[in-house]
ZADO-1210 file (C-alpha; in nm, 4 decimals, padded with zeros to 6 digits):
<atoms>
<atom x="00.9692" y="-00.5123" z="-00.3636" code="MET" pos="1"/>
<atom x="00.8855" y="-00.5420" z="00.0017" code="GLU" pos="2"/>
<atom x="01.2180" y="-00.7361" z="00.0526" code="HIS" pos="3"/>
<atom x="01.4186" y="-00.4854" z="-00.1332" code="ALA" pos="4"/>
<atom x="01.2579" y="-00.2064" z="00.0465" code="SER" pos="5"/>
<atom x="01.3411" y="-00.3563" z="00.3859" code="LEU" pos="6"/>
<atom x="01.7192" y="-00.4298" z="00.2746" code="LEU" pos="7"/>
<atom x="01.7584" y="-00.0603" z="00.1735" code="LEU" pos="8"/>
<atom x="01.6050" y="00.0614" z="00.4790" code="TYR" pos="9"/>
<atom x="01.8442" y="-00.1320" z="00.7051" code="CYS" pos="10"/>
<atom x="02.1410" y="-00.0107" z="00.4767" code="ALA" pos="11"/>
<atom x="01.9981" y="00.3604" z="00.5392" code="LYS" pos="12"/>
<atom x="01.9965" y="00.2856" z="00.9234" code="ALA" pos="13"/>
<atom x="02.3711" y="00.1340" z="00.9497" code="LEU" pos="14"/>
<atom x="02.5023" y="00.4118" z="00.7282" code="SER" pos="15"/>
<atom x="02.3542" y="00.6882" z="00.9424" code="LEU" pos="16"/>
<atom x="02.5086" y="00.4984" z="01.2416" code="ASP" pos="17"/>
<atom x="02.8291" y="00.4840" z="01.0642" code="ALA" pos="18"/>
<atom x="02.8209" y="00.8690" z="01.0049" code="ALA" pos="19"/>
<atom x="02.7242" y="00.9583" z="01.3702" code="LEU" pos="20"/>
<atom x="02.8849" y="00.7307" z="01.6084" code="GLU" pos="21"/>
<atom x="03.2353" y="00.7506" z="01.7005" code="ALA" pos="22"/>
<atom x="03.3013" y="00.3656" z="01.6494" code="ASP" pos="23"/>
<atom x="03.0520" y="00.3719" z="01.3678" code="GLY" pos="24"/>
<atom x="03.3130" y="00.2486" z="01.1056" code="GLU" pos="25"/>
<atom x="03.2236" y="-00.1125" z="01.1728" code="ARG" pos="26"/>
<atom x="02.8549" y="-00.0350" z="01.0199" code="TYR" pos="27"/>
<atom x="03.0108" y="00.0970" z="00.7008" code="ALA" pos="28"/>
<atom x="03.0566" y="-00.2296" z="00.5301" code="TRP" pos="29"/>
<atom x="02.7434" y="-00.3992" z="00.6512" code="ALA" pos="30"/>
<atom x="02.5481" y="-00.0990" z="00.4916" code="SER" pos="31"/>
<atom x="02.7519" y="-00.1252" z="00.1711" code="HIS" pos="32"/>
<atom x="02.6346" y="-00.5133" z="00.1571" code="TYR" pos="33"/>
<atom x="02.2849" y="-00.4502" z="00.2217" code="LEU" pos="34"/>
<atom x="02.2761" y="-00.1642" z="-00.0314" code="GLY" pos="35"/>
<atom x="02.4238" y="-00.3898" z="-00.2989" code="GLU" pos="36"/>
<atom x="02.1687" y="-00.6865" z="-00.2019" code="MET" pos="37"/>
<atom x="01.8708" y="-00.4473" z="-00.2435" code="GLY" pos="38"/>
<atom x="01.9911" y="-00.3151" z="-00.5528" code="LYS" pos="39"/>
<atom x="02.0156" y="-00.6819" z="-00.6631" code="ALA" pos="40"/>
<atom x="01.6596" y="-00.7858" z="-00.5885" code="VAL" pos="41"/>
<atom x="01.5453" y="-00.4792" z="-00.7529" code="ILE" pos="42"/>
<atom x="01.7480" y="-00.5532" z="-01.0623" code="ASP" pos="43"/>
<atom x="01.6188" y="-00.9010" z="-01.0649" code="ASP" pos="44"/>
<atom x="01.2654" y="-00.8119" z="-01.0349" code="LEU" pos="45"/>
<atom x="01.3005" y="-00.5283" z="-01.3292" code="THR" pos="46"/>
<atom x="01.4700" y="-00.8000" z="-01.5589" code="GLN" pos="47"/>
<atom x="01.1721" y="-01.0611" z="-01.4988" code="GLY" pos="48"/>
<atom x="00.9193" y="-00.7709" z="-01.5514" code="MET" pos="49"/>
<atom x="01.0785" y="-00.6729" z="-01.8650" code="LEU" pos="50"/>
<atom x="01.1106" y="-01.0414" z="-01.9956" code="ARG" pos="51"/>
<atom x="00.7369" y="-01.0735" z="-01.9218" code="GLY" pos="52"/>
<atom x="00.6272" y="-00.7984" z="-02.1308" code="GLU" pos="53"/>
<atom x="00.8176" y="-00.9257" z="-02.4333" code="SER" pos="54"/>
<atom x="00.6702" y="-01.2780" z="-02.4113" code="VAL" pos="55"/>
</atoms>
């Protein structure tokens, strides 16, 4: 969860830069990619915890 939190924090910071800076559009794709990585980590953790409960 710590890794997912760090990925999502970086995505948030980059999206803020993308919104506020004049040439910030270069940060938009990096923010999108990091957000997807954070979601994937959380989804994998959730799946692993759910499988552990059913066994």
